C-alpha positions as CSV (number, residue, x, y, z in Angstrom):
1,M,-6.2,-11.5,-5.0
2,D,-2.7,-10.6,-3.9
3,K,0.2,-13.0,-4.2
4,T,3.6,-12.9,-2.5
5,V,6.9,-13.6,-4.1
6,S,10.2,-13.7,-2.2
7,I,13.2,-13.3,-4.4
8,P,15.5,-15.2,-2.0
9,D,13.0,-18.0,-1.4
10,D,11.3,-18.3,-4.8
11,F,14.2,-17.4,-7.1
12,T,17.7,-17.2,-5.7
13,K,19.5,-15.9,-2.6
14,Y,22.5,-15.0,-4.9
15,T,21.1,-12.4,-7.4
16,G,23.3,-11.4,-10.3
17,L,23.3,-8.9,-13.1
18,R,20.8,-7.6,-15.6
19,Y,20.7,-10.3,-18.3
20,K,20.5,-14.0,-18.2
21,S,23.5,-14.1,-20.6
22,L,25.6,-12.6,-17.9
23,T,24.4,-14.4,-14.9
24,P,22.2,-17.5,-15.8
25,G,19.8,-18.5,-13.1
26,A,20.3,-15.2,-11.1
27,S,19.5,-12.3,-13.5
28,G,17.0,-9.6,-13.2
29,E,15.7,-10.5,-16.6
30,E,15.0,-14.1,-15.5
31,F,13.2,-13.0,-12.3
32,R,11.1,-10.6,-14.2
33,D,10.2,-13.1,-17.1
34,L,9.9,-16.3,-15.1
35,I,8.3,-15.1,-11.8
36,L,7.2,-11.5,-11.7
37,I,5.3,-11.2,-14.9
38,P,3.5,-14.6,-14.7
39,T,2.6,-13.8,-11.1
40,L,1.1,-10.4,-12.1
41,D,-0.7,-12.1,-15.0
42,S,-2.5,-14.4,-12.5
43,A,-3.1,-12.0,-9.7
44,E,-4.4,-8.5,-9.1
45,S,-1.3,-7.5,-7.2
46,V,2.0,-9.0,-6.0
47,T,4.1,-8.3,-2.9
48,V,7.8,-8.7,-3.7
49,I,10.0,-9.5,-0.7
50,L,13.6,-8.6,-1.0
51,D,14.9,-9.5,2.5
52,G,16.9,-12.8,2.9
53,N,19.2,-12.3,0.0
54,I,22.8,-13.4,0.6
55,S,24.4,-11.4,-2.2
56,E,23.9,-7.7,-2.7
57,Y,21.2,-6.5,-5.0
58,L,22.9,-4.8,-7.9
59,P,21.3,-1.8,-9.5
60,S,21.2,-3.5,-12.9
61,F,19.3,-6.5,-11.4
62,L,16.7,-4.3,-9.8
63,E,16.3,-2.0,-12.8
64,E,15.8,-4.9,-15.2
65,C,13.3,-6.5,-12.9
66,F,11.2,-3.4,-12.3
67,G,12.1,-0.9,-15.0
68,G,12.0,-3.8,-17.5
69,L,8.5,-4.6,-16.2
70,I,7.4,-1.2,-17.2
71,R,9.1,-1.5,-20.6
72,I,7.2,-4.7,-21.3
73,K,3.8,-4.1,-19.6
74,R,3.6,-0.3,-20.1
75,Y,2.2,0.3,-16.6
76,T,1.8,3.8,-15.5
77,F,3.5,4.7,-12.2
78,D,0.2,4.7,-10.4
79,E,-0.7,1.3,-11.8
80,F,2.7,-0.1,-10.8
81,C,2.2,1.2,-7.3
82,R,-1.2,-0.4,-7.1
83,R,-0.2,-3.8,-8.5
84,V,3.4,-4.2,-7.0
85,R,4.3,-3.8,-3.4
86,I,8.0,-4.0,-2.6
87,V,9.0,-5.0,0.9
88,S,12.4,-4.7,2.5
89,D,12.7,-4.1,6.2
90,L,16.5,-4.6,6.1
91,Q,17.3,-2.3,3.1
92,P,14.5,0.2,2.7
93,Q,16.7,2.3,0.4
94,L,16.1,-0.5,-2.2
95,I,12.4,0.4,-2.3
96,E,13.3,4.0,-3.2
97,D,15.8,2.8,-5.8
98,I,13.1,0.6,-7.4
99,Q,10.6,3.5,-7.4
100,Y,13.2,5.7,-9.1
101,Y,13.7,3.0,-11.9
102,V,10.0,2.7,-12.4
103,K,9.4,6.4,-12.4
104,K,12.2,6.9,-14.9
105,E,10.6,4.4,-17.3
106,T,7.0,5.7,-16.8
107,D,8.1,9.3,-17.5
108,K,9.5,8.4,-21.0
């Protein structure tokens, strides 16, 4: 079963930095730990929608969400691609950025 998560609708429209100590309620760490991992634990796959955010997605936010997911769950790149689908019609470059962060972690 696939579940869909929208960062702007299910988390915040004003994303912040990497750690919750830096931007409580808007960090990549919190999105990963409070929404992304629990969703993946309860579904075969998840579609993550990026569009609709008001603030810019900072690289540290995205790296902690998705690179951090690899550090915690130890997914291979292929497993990540099978389990997590990233959608952004407005900023497709973000998908490539996320794939880069994930590939960097899986290649370690």
